[in-house]
C-alpha positions in Angstrom: 82.3 108.5 64.2 85.1 110.8 63.1 88.1 109.2 61.5 91.5 109.4 63.3 93.1 112.8 62.8 96.6 112.5 64.2 98.8 109.5 65.1 97.6 108.4 68.6 97.6 104.7 67.5 93.9 104.8 66.7 92.9 105.7 70.2 91.2 108.9 69.3 89.0 107.4 66.6 85.4 107.8 67.6 86.0 110.0 70.6 86.5 113.4 69.0 82.8 114.4 69.0 80.6 115.6 71.9 78.7 112.9 73.7 75.1 114.3 74.2 71.9 112.3 74.9 73.6 109.1 74.1 74.7 110.3 70.7 78.0 111.5 69.2 77.6 115.0 67.9 79.7 116.8 65.3 80.1 120.6 66.0 80.6 123.4 63.6 84.0 124.2 65.1 86.8 122.0 66.5 90.0 122.6 68.4 93.3 120.7 68.3 94.8 118.5 71.0 98.6 118.4 71.2 100.9 115.8 72.7 102.9 118.0 75.2 105.9 115.7 74.9 106.3 116.0 71.2 104.2 118.9 70.1 102.4 116.6 67.7 98.7 117.2 67.1 96.8 114.0 68.0 93.2 115.0 67.5 90.7 117.6 66.5 87.9 117.7 69.1 84.4 119.1 69.0 84.2 122.6 70.2 80.8 122.9 72.0 79.0 126.2 72.4 75.7 127.4 73.8 73.6 125.3 71.4 75.2 122.0 72.5 75.0 123.1 76.1 71.3 123.7 75.8 70.8 120.3 74.1 72.7 118.7 77.0 70.7 120.5 79.7 67.5 119.3 78.0 68.7 115.7 77.7 70.0 115.7 81.3 66.7 116.9 82.7 64.7 114.5 80.5 66.8 111.5 81.4 66.8 112.3 85.1 63.0 111.6 85.2 63.7 108.0 84.1 67.1 107.4 85.7 65.9 108.3 89.2 63.3 105.6 88.9 65.9 102.9 88.0 66.5 100.6 91.0 69.6 101.0 93.0 70.6 97.5 92.1 70.3 98.2 88.3 72.4 101.3 88.7 74.9 99.2 90.6 75.0 96.6 87.8 75.7 99.3 85.1 78.4 100.9 87.2 80.0 97.5 87.8 80.1 96.8 84.0 81.6 100.3 83.4 84.3 99.4 86.0 85.0 96.1 84.2 85.4 97.9 80.9 87.8 100.4 82.3 90.1 97.7 83.6 89.8 95.7 80.3 91.0 98.8 78.5 93.5 100.0 81.1 96.4 100.1 78.6 94.4 102.1 76.1 93.3 104.6 78.7 96.8 104.9 80.1 98.3 105.5 76.6 95.7 108.1 75.8 96.5 110.0 79.0 100.2 109.8 78.3 99.7 111.3 74.9 97.1 114.0 75.7 98.6 115.4 78.9 102.1 113.9 79.3 101.6 111.6 82.3 104.1 108.7 82.3 102.3 105.6 81.1 103.3 103.6 84.2 101.8 106.3 86.4 98.8 106.5 84.1 98.0 102.9 84.5 98.0 103.5 88.2 95.5 106.3 87.6 93.2 104.0 85.6 93.1 101.6 88.6 92.5 104.5 91.0 89.8 105.9 88.7 88.1 102.5 88.4 88.2 102.0 92.2 85.7 104.9 92.6 83.3 103.2 90.1 83.6 99.9 91.9 83.1 101.6 95.3 80.0 103.5 94.3 78.6 100.5 92.5 78.5 98.9 95.9 77.4 102.1 97.7 74.4 102.4 95.3 72.7 99.5 97.0 73.3 101.0 100.5 71.4 104.3 100.1 69.3 103.7 103.2 66.5 105.7 104.8 65.3 105.5 108.4 62.2 105.4 110.6 62.3 107.7 113.6 60.5 107.1 116.9 57.5 109.5 117.4 56.2 110.9 120.6 52.7 110.6 119.1 51.1 107.1 118.9 49.3 107.8 115.6 52.4 109.2 113.7 55.2 107.5 111.8 58.3 109.6 110.9 60.3 108.5 107.9 63.5 109.9 106.3 64.4 109.2 102.7 67.5 110.0 100.6 66.7 111.0 97.0 68.9 112.2 94.1 69.6 116.0 94.1 68.9 116.3 90.4 70.8 116.9 87.1 74.5 117.8 87.8 77.1 119.8 86.0 80.8 119.3 86.6 84.0 120.9 85.5 87.1 118.8 85.7 90.9 119.6 85.3 93.5 118.1 83.1 95.9 116.6 85.6 93.8 113.5 86.5 91.7 113.2 83.3 90.3 109.8 84.4 90.1 109.9 88.2 88.6 113.5 88.3 85.8 112.1 86.1 85.0 109.0 88.0 85.3 110.7 91.5 82.3 112.8 90.5 80.4 110.8 87.9 80.3 107.5 89.8 78.6 108.8 93.0 76.3 111.0 91.0 75.1 108.0 88.9 74.9 105.8 91.9 72.7 108.3 93.7 70.3 108.5 90.7 71.5 111.9 89.3 72.3 112.5 85.6 75.6 114.3 85.0 77.3 116.4 82.3 81.0 116.9 82.3 82.9 119.8 80.8 86.5 118.4 80.7 89.6 120.6 80.6 90.4 121.8 77.1 94.0 120.5 77.4 92.8 116.9 78.0 89.2 116.0 76.9 90.0 112.7 75.2 90.0 110.6 78.3 86.6 111.9 79.4 85.2 111.1 76.0 86.7 107.6 76.1 85.0 107.1 79.4 81.8 108.3 77.9 82.2 105.7 75.2 82.8 103.0 77.8 79.6 104.1 79.7 77.7 103.7 76.4 79.2 100.2 75.9 78.2 99.3 79.5 74.6 100.1 78.6 74.3 103.4 80.3 71.0 105.1 79.3 71.2 108.1 77.0 71.6 111.4 78.7 72.7 110.0 82.1 76.4 110.8 81.5 77.3 113.4 78.9 80.7 115.0 77.8 81.0 118.5 76.3 84.5 119.4 75.2 85.0 123.1 74.5 87.9 125.5 74.0 85.9 128.4 75.5 84.3 127.1 78.7 82.5 130.2 79.8 79.5 130.1 77.3 78.9 126.4 78.0 79.2 126.8 81.8 76.9 129.8 81.8 74.0 127.8 80.2 74.3 125.2 83.0 74.8 127.7 85.8 71.8 129.8 84.7 69.5 126.8 84.3 67.2 126.3 87.4 66.8 122.7 86.3 70.5 121.9 86.9 70.6 121.4 90.7 74.2 120.8 91.5 77.7 122.1 90.4 80.9 120.2 91.2 84.2 121.9 90.3 87.9 121.0 90.6 90.3 123.8 89.7 91.8 127.0 90.9 90.4 129.0 93.9 90.0 132.1 91.7 87.7 130.3 89.3 85.9 128.4 92.0 84.9 131.6 93.7 83.4 132.9 90.4 81.5 129.7 89.8 80.1 129.6 93.4 78.8 133.2 93.0 77.2 132.3 89.7 75.4 129.3 91.3 73.8 131.5 93.9 70.8 132.8 91.9 69.5 129.3 91.4 70.7 128.1 94.8 72.5 125.1 93.4 74.3 122.6 95.6 78.0 123.3 95.2 81.1 121.2 95.8 84.5 122.9 95.3 87.9 121.2 95.3 90.3 124.1 94.8 93.9 125.1 95.1 96.4 123.7 97.6 99.8 124.5 99.0 100.7 121.3 100.8 103.5 121.3 103.4 105.6 118.2 104.2 107.1 118.3 107.7 110.1 116.0 108.4 110.8 115.6 112.1 114.2 114.7 113.5 113.0 111.2 114.6 112.1 110.4 110.9 113.4 107.3 109.1 115.2 109.5 106.5 115.2 106.9 103.7 111.5 106.3 104.2 110.8 110.0 104.5 112.7 110.8 101.3 110.8 108.0 99.5 107.4 109.4 100.5 108.4 113.0 99.8 109.6 112.1 96.3 106.4 110.3 95.6 104.3 113.2 96.9 106.3 116.0 95.2 107.1 114.6 91.8 104.1 112.5 90.9 102.7 113.8 87.6 105.7 116.2 87.4 104.4 118.0 90.4 101.2 118.9 88.7 98.7 117.9 91.4 96.7 119.9 93.9 97.8 117.7 96.7 101.5 117.4 95.9 103.8 119.0 98.5 104.8 122.5 97.7 106.9 123.2 100.8 109.3 120.8 102.5 110.1 121.7 106.1 113.0 119.7 107.7 114.0 119.9 111.3 117.3 121.7 111.5 119.1 118.8 113.3 118.7 116.5 110.3 118.7 119.0 107.4 122.1 118.0 105.9 121.4 114.3 105.9 117.9 114.7 104.5 119.0 117.1 101.8 121.8 114.8 100.7 119.5 111.8 100.5 116.7 113.7 98.8 119.0 115.2 96.1 120.5 111.8 95.4 116.9 110.4 94.9 115.9 113.3 92.7 118.9 112.7 90.5 117.8 109.2 89.9 114.4 110.2 88.5 114.2 109.5 84.8 112.6 112.2 82.6 111.6 111.5 79.1 108.9 110.1 76.7 105.7 109.4 78.7 105.1 106.3 76.6 108.3 104.6 77.8 108.0 102.3 80.9 111.1 103.7 82.5 110.0 107.3 82.5 109.3 108.8 85.9 108.6 112.4 84.9 107.0 113.7 81.7 106.6 117.2 80.4 104.6 120.1 81.8 101.1 120.2 80.2 101.5 123.5 78.4 103.5 126.6 77.9 101.6 128.5 80.6 102.4 125.9 83.2 106.1 125.9 82.1 106.3 129.6 82.3 105.0 129.7 85.8 107.6 127.1 86.9 110.4 129.1 85.4 109.2 132.3 87.0 109.0 130.7 90.4 112.5 129.4 90.2 113.9 132.6 88.9 112.1 134.6 91.6 113.5 132.3 94.3 117.1 132.5 93.0 116.9 136.3 92.7 115.9 136.4 96.4 118.7 134.2 97.7 117.6 130.6 97.3 120.3 128.1 96.4 119.9 125.8 93.4 121.1 122.3 94.4 120.0 120.4 91.3 118.0 120.9 88.2 116.6 124.3 87.4 116.9 124.0 83.6 114.6 123.7 80.7 115.5 120.6 78.7 113.5 120.9 75.5 110.0 121.6 74.6 107.9 121.5 77.8 110.3 119.4 79.8 111.7 121.0 83.0 114.3 119.3 85.1 113.4 118.0 88.6 114.6 120.8 90.8 115.7 121.2 94.4 116.1 124.6 96.1 117.5 125.3 99.6 117.8 128.5 101.6 114.2 129.3 100.7 112.9 132.3 102.5 109.5 134.1 103.1 108.6 136.5 100.3 109.4 134.1 97.5 106.5 133.4 95.2 106.7 129.6 95.5 105.9 129.9 99.2 102.6 131.6 98.5 101.5 130.3 95.1 101.1 126.7 93.7 104.1 126.1 91.5 102.4 123.1 89.8 105.7 121.7 88.6 108.7 119.6 89.5 110.3 122.1 92.0 111.0 121.1 95.6 111.8 124.0 98.0 113.4 122.9 101.3 113.2 125.0 104.4 114.0 124.3 108.1 112.4 124.6 111.5 113.6 124.2 115.1 110.6 123.0 117.1 107.3 121.2 116.6 105.3 124.4 117.4 107.3 126.3 114.8 106.7 123.6 112.2 102.9 123.7 112.8 102.9 127.5 112.5 104.8 127.5 109.3 102.6 124.7 107.8 99.4 126.6 108.6 100.7 129.9 107.3 98.7 129.8 104.1 95.1 130.5 103.1 94.8 127.0 101.6 93.9 123.9 103.5 93.7 120.9 101.1 96.5 118.4 102.1 99.4 118.3 104.5 102.0 115.6 105.3 104.5 114.8 108.0 107.0 112.1 109.0 107.6 111.0 112.6 107.8 107.9 114.7 106.6 109.6 117.8 103.0 108.5 118.5 102.3 111.6 120.7 103.6 113.9 118.0 101.5 112.1 115.4 98.2 113.1 117.2 99.4 116.6 118.2 100.5 117.6 114.7 97.6 115.9 112.8 95.1 117.6 115.0 96.8 121.0 114.8 97.3 121.1 111.0 94.5 123.1 109.3 93.9 120.8 106.3 91.2 118.4 105.1 93.7 115.6 104.3 96.6 114.6 106.4 99.2 112.0 105.4 101.3 110.7 108.3 104.3 108.9 107.0 102.2 108.6 103.8 102.7 110.8 100.7 99.8 109.2 98.8 96.9 108.9 101.2 93.9 109.2 98.7 91.7 106.2 98.3 88.1 105.7 97.0 86.6 104.9 100.4 88.0 107.9 102.2 86.9 111.6 102.1 88.9 113.9 99.8 88.6 117.7 100.1 89.8 120.8 101.9 89.0 123.7 104.1 89.7 127.4 104.0 90.3 128.6 100.4 90.8 125.0 99.2 87.0 124.7 99.0 84.2 122.6 100.6 82.4 119.4 100.0 84.0 115.9 99.9 84.6 113.3 97.3 85.1 109.6 98.1 83.4 107.3 100.5 79.9 107.8 101.9 80.7 111.5 102.1 81.1 111.7 98.3 77.7 110.0 97.8 76.0 112.4 100.2 77.0 115.3 98.0 74.5 114.0 95.4 71.6 113.1 97.8 68.9 115.2 99.3 67.2 114.3 102.5 63.4 114.2 102.6 61.4 113.9 105.8 57.9 112.4 105.8 55.6 112.7 108.7 52.6 110.3 108.4 49.6 110.5 110.7 47.7 107.3 110.6 43.9 107.6 109.9 
């Protein structure tokens, strides 16, 4: 194991190498990981290339032959032990996330529980992978349907949920009997490696779950995408990259799941409980400093309550505490990198140049910290109404009628998540059914849970994670027609 290189309280010791075939591999080159809150280097991580990718493909294929034969109950036992280890080391995982990507440690502990919930759920689902016997119109025939693992899987995960994005994909794949290799985001690979170490400690067989950090993802991804033995790709990230990966998966006809960009609206109707609506909107908008694919990007408030909502919302935003992610009192940490910060600054500048009004925030504090920001008088043509800002910026717009609100909300090529607040039961069904999104939160800014489907429509991708739908993504259906002698 590598010695600690940095000052992350010893957390990075032993998780700076690639995890391939159950072994920890040192690579010829490494790349640095920096704490976005301080700029301090906390680790030097293995930089995998085509050689390591080829080793991982071979190991994943070889281990699949054994892993698919392991009983569902044994797979469930191993997943359950992995879950227990995650909860036992909740503080360590939360601290690691806070240091490598800036998530406030209090929020990071919530992510560990959320990530572990997928492992717990799929440990149970592993024992419920059922087949069926169909009735036959022929007396001598028996018709059977089985579900079998798709095969070795390759996944690419983003940095904003470095634990949950791993377990949402890895847990159902392992439960189904697939082997899986993760290419974590180059900004935050340490949590993925830590989870690999916990899988190793749980007794997970070599090659069943592998982690390949790399600073240049294309060469590694190409090896997996071109291999006919890798049968599935799962990707969470931008729509632009998702389209490229989907095209590259076509020659080998891989199964593909894509969770791509979002541009979530939050509609606040005039019958809303304003205090409750503000609370849910704040939670939805400013979680992880606004760096989530399902956080609200556009807040639409009915004209009749605009002034009251804006006043309450701005007061709540002013109370958010921004600072060191390792402090318990911190609500908002830094942006993950300079690229993300630059995009936030450009979106705010563009909006102000085109007539938006800055109510609060709008300033760079220091380093990668950007103040929680509220804008009003936002108009069509501004970049933040068509692009994901991925930062702590809340644009507020107004609408007159329910029909107008639905039209404005659906006016985007994306369809991942949408939210609205109302106490009218009729409106609840009308609006929820009319919104063109895969996830709808009604009076709920944080709807995601392990047992429910997570995913989008339109340019937000296809496939689902969570619940039985997430397990089906890793299962192939086989039909057997048996004619009795």
